[in-house]
N, C-alpha and C positions, 0 to 999 in steps of 0.2 A: 141557345145559351144555357149553360149548366147552372144548377142551383148553387147558392153560396153555402159554405159550411164554416163552422168555427169549432176548434178542438183545443182542449187543455191537455198537455202531455206532462207526465212525470217520468223521467228516465232514470233507472237504477243501474248500478254497476260501476265500472271504472270509467266515469264520464266527466270528471273534473281534472284539470291539469293536462288534458290530452287534445285540446283544441275542439272539443265537442260543441261548445256554444258558437264559436266562430264558424265552424263547418255547418251547423244547423242553420245559422243566419244566412250564410252564403247560399245554401240549398233553397231556403225559403225565398230569397230574392230571385234566384234563378227560376223558380216556379211561379213568381208573381204574387206571392203571399204577403200579408201584413201580419204584424204581431210583435211579440217580444220573447226574449229568452234570458234566463238567469240561473246562476248557481244557487243552490240552497244550502243552508248550514248542515243539513243531514247528509251531504255528499251527493244528492241527486241533482239533476238539471230539470228545471221547469220551463215550459214554453206554452204560449197561447198563439195559435195561428188561425188566420181567417182568409177566405178567398174561395175561388171555384172548388166545388167538392172534389173533382178528380185530382186537383193539385194538392189539396189538403191531405187526401188519402195517400198520395205519392210521398208526401213529407212524413206522414206517420210510418209508412213502410221503410223509408230511409232511416228514421229514428230507431228502428229495431236493429239496424246494422251500425249506424254511426260512422265516424271516420275510422281509418285503419288502426289507429293507436288506441281506440276505445274498446271496452268490453261491455256490451249492453246485456244485462241480466234480465231486465223486465221493463216494459213500457206500460204505464197506466194511461188510458185515454178516457 
């Protein structure tokens, strides 16, 4: 059994209005993770995810790419 992990992400770039929140949520569900995601007033997307460490790290890697219509400049973890 793998260790549990929890990460807070702040994603910068063209990440609002491009389906980023929906896509991140869908990917998190696919990976079996719990948490939440929201748009912030400064134009970033913030998320907290928790679950098995390998799945959390897979979601962090996904967040660096995002959906096809997004442009991710930076991810703070």
